[in-house]
N, C-alpha and C positions, 0 to 999 in steps of 0.2 A: 634801357631800363624797362622792365615790364612790371606793371602794378607797383610803382615806387612806394617805399615806406620811409618815413622819417626824413624826407627830402624837403627842404624849404625853398622858398623863392630866392632867398639869399644864396643858397647853394647853387641854384641855376644861374644866378647872376655871375657867379664865379667860374662858370664853365668856359674853357678855352680850347676845347677840342670838339670834333663832331660828336653829336649825341642824338640818340633816338629814345623817345619816351612813348611807351604804349600804356595808355591808361584805361581803366575800367569806368564805365558809366556809373556803376554802383560800387563805391569804394569808401569805406569809413576811414581807412588809413590815409588816403590821399584823395579827397573828394574831387569830383569833376571840376568844380570851380577852381581848385588849386592847379589842376593839370592845365586848365585854360590860362591861368596866370603864368605857368611855366612857358607855355607856347608864346604868349605875348612878350615875355622877356627874351626868348630866343629869336623871335622875329625881329626884334629891335637890334639884335646882334648879327647883322647880315654877314659879317666876316666868318661866322661859325656856321658850318653846315649842320642843320638840325632837322629832325623829323618828329612830329608829335601827332599821335593818332589815338583817338578815343574809340574804344570798342563798345558798341551799344549792347544793352541787356546782359552784361556780364558783371561779375563782382570780383573783388580783390582776390588774386590768386588764380584767375581763370586759365592761365596758360599751363599750370602744373596740377591744379586740383579741379578736375572736371569729371563729370559722369560720362564715361565712354559710350553709354547707350543713348545719350542725348545728342542728336545729330547737330543741333545748333551750337551746343557747347564744343563739340569736336571741331566744327567748322571754324569757330572763333579762335580756338587754341591753335589749330593748324595755320590759320592766316597770320597770327602773331608769330608763330615759329618761323614762317617764311619771311616775314618782315625782318625778324632778327637776323636770320641767315643772310639776307640780302645786305643788311647794314654791315655785317661782319665782312662780307665779300668786298664791299665798297671801301671800308675804312680800316680794316685790320690787315696789315701786310707784314 
C-alpha cells in the first residue's frame, strides 16, 4: 500500500498475508501516527512478513502526483516505486 486511505488499525489487525505499507510524513488521509500504529500491529504479528516505511517531507499521493521538475519529489517517488517492485518480486508469484 502506498499512501493508504480509509485503512483502519482493525483492518491491519486482520492482515494474514505479507504486506508493505509506504506512508507519507504529511498525510491527512492516514496521518503519520496512524501509520506508526499499523507498524506496531504488524511487528506484533511476527508470523506475517511486513514492511512499513515512512517517507519524509512528502504528502499523500507522492508516488503518483509529484512535480517532475522537483528532484526531491522524483527521488522519493522512484524510491517508493522500487520498494513496491521489490515487494512484488518477493511475494507475488
